[in-house]
Backbone bond lengths (Angstrom), bond angles and torsions (degrees), N, CA, C in turn:
res aa  C-N    CA-C-N  psi(-1)  N-CA   C-N-CA  omega(-1)  CA-C   N-CA-C  phi
1 T - - - 1.457 - - 1.516 108.83 -
2 E 1.287 115.97 179.60 1.462 120.75 -177.86 1.526 112.65 -63.80
3 D 1.328 116.87 -31.41 1.462 119.31 -176.71 1.529 113.76 -119.43
4 K 1.341 117.14 12.91 1.452 120.72 178.79 1.518 109.04 -144.77
5 I 1.337 116.24 133.90 1.463 119.67 175.20 1.520 108.51 -125.74
6 W 1.312 115.48 154.93 1.454 122.81 179.32 1.520 108.08 -115.86
7 V 1.320 116.31 136.50 1.464 120.56 174.64 1.527 108.86 -121.27
8 D 1.308 115.03 151.25 1.462 122.22 -175.64 1.536 110.66 -87.83
9 Y 1.311 115.83 55.73 1.462 122.03 177.96 1.519 106.67 -147.02
10 K 1.331 115.74 99.57 1.467 120.49 -171.09 1.521 114.25 -63.97
11 N 1.323 118.33 -23.65 1.465 120.37 -176.44 1.528 113.72 -99.51
12 I 1.309 117.70 14.66 1.464 119.68 -175.21 1.531 112.00 -57.65
13 A 1.329 117.31 -38.91 1.464 119.87 -179.81 1.530 112.08 -73.86
14 K 1.324 117.35 -17.07 1.461 120.93 178.28 1.530 111.64 -83.78
15 V 1.331 117.13 -30.56 1.462 119.55 -174.57 1.527 113.30 -96.96
16 L 1.327 117.42 -16.54 1.464 120.35 179.22 1.515 111.19 -98.23
17 S 1.306 115.63 154.11 1.460 121.17 177.19 1.525 108.55 -136.08
18 V 1.308 114.97 169.56 1.463 121.40 -179.19 1.533 109.86 -56.84
19 G 1.321 115.83 134.46 1.450 122.01 179.40 1.520 114.52 96.28
20 K 1.329 117.38 -14.76 1.464 121.06 -179.97 1.532 110.20 -73.90
21 N 1.335 115.12 153.17 1.454 121.37 178.62 1.511 111.02 -99.58
22 I 1.332 115.01 150.78 1.456 123.26 173.66 1.525 106.14 -128.68
23 Y 1.331 116.15 126.39 1.459 120.86 177.27 1.523 108.51 -113.03
24 I 1.316 115.98 132.32 1.455 122.33 -178.67 1.525 108.93 -121.36
25 D 1.334 115.79 144.07 1.462 122.35 176.94 1.530 110.52 57.40
26 D 1.335 115.28 58.04 1.474 122.30 179.16 1.520 112.78 57.80
27 G 1.332 116.93 31.23 1.458 121.53 175.96 1.514 114.87 86.32
28 L 1.329 117.69 2.05 1.465 119.06 178.11 1.528 111.19 -63.69
29 I 1.327 115.27 -31.07 1.464 121.54 176.12 1.522 106.82 -116.73
30 S 1.325 116.80 130.66 1.469 119.34 177.87 1.519 110.08 -129.80
31 L 1.311 113.73 140.39 1.459 122.46 -179.05 1.507 109.26 -126.58
32 K 1.328 116.63 154.64 1.460 122.23 172.91 1.524 107.16 -123.86
33 V 1.333 116.37 130.03 1.457 121.49 -179.10 1.523 109.59 -70.94
34 K 1.322 116.15 124.19 1.466 122.51 178.88 1.524 112.00 -103.25
35 A 1.349 116.31 -28.52 1.466 120.42 179.41 1.519 109.31 -160.33
36 V 1.334 114.78 147.99 1.454 121.84 172.72 1.521 105.93 -109.01
37 Q 1.346 115.99 120.66 1.469 121.75 -176.16 1.517 109.14 -124.20
38 G 1.326 115.71 86.39 1.464 119.75 -177.79 1.515 110.70 67.74
39 L 1.336 116.07 -117.77 1.454 121.53 179.96 1.524 112.42 -92.82
40 E 1.334 117.07 3.37 1.458 121.04 -177.56 1.522 111.50 -117.05
41 L 1.318 114.41 155.34 1.459 121.89 176.36 1.521 108.35 -115.91
42 L 1.300 115.95 137.03 1.455 121.39 171.79 1.524 106.08 -100.09
43 C 1.337 116.27 120.59 1.456 120.65 -174.27 1.520 110.99 -125.11
44 E 1.327 113.82 154.43 1.456 121.40 172.40 1.525 106.85 -104.15
45 V 1.320 116.20 136.37 1.458 120.79 179.77 1.529 108.48 -82.57
46 D 1.334 116.15 116.56 1.462 121.07 176.36 1.522 110.38 -84.93
47 A 1.318 115.86 -41.28 1.471 121.44 176.97 1.516 106.82 -140.48
48 G 1.312 116.28 115.50 1.452 121.25 -176.84 1.509 112.49 -96.08
49 G 1.300 114.80 178.15 1.454 121.25 179.04 1.507 110.04 171.88
50 R 1.303 115.67 179.55 1.464 121.44 178.64 1.525 108.62 -78.13
51 L 1.307 116.28 126.61 1.462 121.90 -176.62 1.517 109.79 -106.11
52 G 1.323 115.85 120.56 1.452 121.50 175.77 1.518 109.95 -100.14
53 S 1.316 115.83 -177.78 1.468 120.05 -179.23 1.527 110.47 -83.25
54 K 1.320 115.03 159.82 1.466 123.87 175.57 1.518 113.83 56.36
55 K 1.315 116.96 42.03 1.460 121.59 176.55 1.525 108.95 -94.59
56 G 1.308 116.25 146.45 1.453 121.39 -179.60 1.519 111.58 -71.28
57 V 1.329 115.35 150.46 1.461 122.51 177.60 1.521 107.42 -123.74
58 N 1.328 116.49 128.44 1.452 121.98 179.85 1.525 108.39 -117.13
59 L 1.314 116.05 134.90 1.465 122.55 -179.94 1.521 108.47 -119.48
60 P 1.340 118.14 79.29 1.461 120.65 -174.74 1.531 112.52 -63.07
61 G 1.323 114.90 137.14 1.455 120.40 177.67 1.516 114.19 72.85
62 T 1.330 116.98 15.50 1.457 121.09 -178.89 1.517 109.75 -120.05
63 S 1.317 117.11 129.22 1.458 121.03 174.71 1.521 108.55 -78.90
64 V 1.321 115.75 125.18 1.461 120.16 179.82 1.522 109.66 -109.83
65 D 1.313 115.76 158.00 1.459 120.50 -178.35 1.530 111.43 -106.11
66 L 1.321 115.83 36.80 1.457 121.27 177.16 1.521 109.65 -91.90
67 P 1.332 117.97 150.40 1.462 119.46 177.96 1.527 110.55 -67.10
68 A 1.321 116.49 147.97 1.467 120.57 178.47 1.522 110.59 -66.14
69 V 1.316 116.51 -38.53 1.460 122.02 -177.83 1.526 108.28 -127.48
70 T 1.315 116.40 116.64 1.474 120.73 179.54 1.526 110.46 -83.32
71 E 1.316 116.49 171.68 1.463 120.63 177.29 1.531 110.59 -61.16
72 Q 1.331 117.18 -39.08 1.473 120.00 177.73 1.525 110.82 -66.00
73 D 1.333 116.86 -39.75 1.465 120.08 175.95 1.525 110.35 -58.37
74 K 1.327 116.68 -43.58 1.466 120.92 -179.76 1.522 110.64 -60.23
75 K 1.328 117.09 -45.03 1.465 120.67 178.34 1.525 110.69 -60.94
76 D 1.334 116.12 -44.53 1.463 120.77 -179.44 1.528 111.22 -64.15
77 L 1.326 117.16 -41.28 1.465 121.00 -179.95 1.527 111.07 -65.51
78 L 1.312 117.04 -42.73 1.463 120.41 179.61 1.529 110.68 -66.71
79 F 1.322 116.85 -35.92 1.464 120.92 174.06 1.533 109.27 -59.61
80 G 1.331 115.97 -43.86 1.460 120.77 178.49 1.516 112.21 -61.89
81 V 1.328 116.26 -42.95 1.470 120.70 178.40 1.518 109.80 -60.14
82 E 1.324 116.54 -47.74 1.463 121.13 -177.89 1.529 112.29 -65.80
83 N 1.322 117.65 -23.29 1.456 121.20 -177.49 1.527 113.38 -106.49
84 G 1.330 116.44 11.64 1.449 121.63 169.86 1.521 116.89 72.16
85 V 1.323 117.33 36.33 1.467 118.01 177.44 1.530 109.80 -66.94
86 D 1.328 115.15 153.31 1.463 120.91 -179.55 1.526 112.13 -91.44
87 M 1.349 115.97 -29.57 1.459 120.24 -177.39 1.517 110.45 -154.88
88 V 1.323 114.91 159.24 1.460 121.40 173.12 1.527 107.82 -125.86
89 F 1.315 114.92 143.45 1.456 121.40 177.70 1.516 107.42 -101.34
90 A 1.311 116.60 107.14 1.455 122.58 -170.72 1.529 111.20 -100.87
91 S 1.310 116.66 68.78 1.464 120.27 -178.64 1.522 112.11 -68.97
92 F 1.324 116.77 -13.41 1.461 121.95 -178.02 1.518 112.78 -88.04
93 I 1.315 118.96 -5.77 1.462 122.77 -177.83 1.529 109.58 -85.48
94 R 1.350 116.25 133.55 1.463 120.72 -175.84 1.525 114.55 -109.48
95 N 1.350 117.58 -15.21 1.464 119.32 -176.79 1.530 110.64 -160.13
96 A 1.330 116.06 178.95 1.469 121.04 -177.44 1.528 111.93 -62.36
97 A 1.315 117.60 -35.61 1.466 120.27 178.86 1.526 110.24 -62.16
98 G 1.324 116.87 -36.45 1.457 120.75 177.30 1.515 112.10 -65.69
99 V 1.335 116.68 -37.56 1.461 120.79 177.24 1.527 109.58 -65.45
100 K 1.329 117.29 -41.50 1.470 120.97 178.44 1.524 110.78 -62.72
101 E 1.332 116.13 -41.29 1.461 119.82 178.29 1.531 110.59 -63.29
102 L 1.313 115.64 -42.20 1.463 120.84 177.73 1.526 110.45 -61.67
103 R 1.320 116.38 -45.39 1.470 121.41 179.50 1.532 110.09 -60.92
104 N 1.342 117.16 -39.38 1.469 120.41 178.09 1.520 111.44 -63.10
105 V 1.324 116.69 -39.51 1.469 120.40 178.57 1.526 109.87 -64.79
106 L 1.327 117.69 -41.20 1.465 121.00 179.93 1.530 111.22 -64.16
107 G 1.325 116.24 -31.43 1.459 121.16 174.45 1.524 114.27 66.14
108 E 1.319 113.87 -168.85 1.464 121.56 -176.97 1.531 111.15 -62.20
109 K 1.341 116.86 -41.09 1.468 120.36 -178.36 1.529 112.31 -66.93
110 G 1.330 116.28 -23.13 1.459 120.26 -177.67 1.515 113.30 -108.02
111 K 1.337 117.22 17.65 1.464 119.77 -173.87 1.520 114.16 -65.32
112 K 1.332 117.82 -21.55 1.467 120.31 179.77 1.535 113.00 -94.71
113 I 1.311 116.42 -2.14 1.471 119.97 179.02 1.523 108.76 -71.30
114 L 1.321 116.29 128.56 1.453 120.90 177.65 1.519 110.10 -76.41
115 I 1.320 115.46 143.32 1.462 121.61 176.17 1.524 107.68 -112.41
116 I 1.307 115.76 118.46 1.467 121.61 -179.11 1.521 108.10 -106.98
C-alpha cells in the first residue's frame, strides 16, 4: 500500500533496531527505522521514489540470518559450471565462510572459476 511495504525476510524486525538504515532498489529509496513494533518496523522515508516489485533490500551494518547461498543460487552456479563460465560475481557473500560455501557448490569441475 502507499504507507506499508512487505519484504520477503521474516526476521527483518528481529535483526533491525531503531536508527538503522534500509536501502531499497539499489539505494534509490532509503528508510530509517524509527520503531520496532512486534513483527513490523515503523520507518521514516529519507529518500522516496516509485517502488516496483522484486526490488532488492540492503540492510547496511546489520547481521542477517540468511543463508550465504540459497537453493536458487546453487542451481544458477551449477548451470554456470556446466556452461563453462570463467567467473561469478558473488555480491550476496558476506564473509569468508560464504566464499567457502560457494566454492563447495562449484565443486571440482568449477575449481578454476574466479569468485569476485
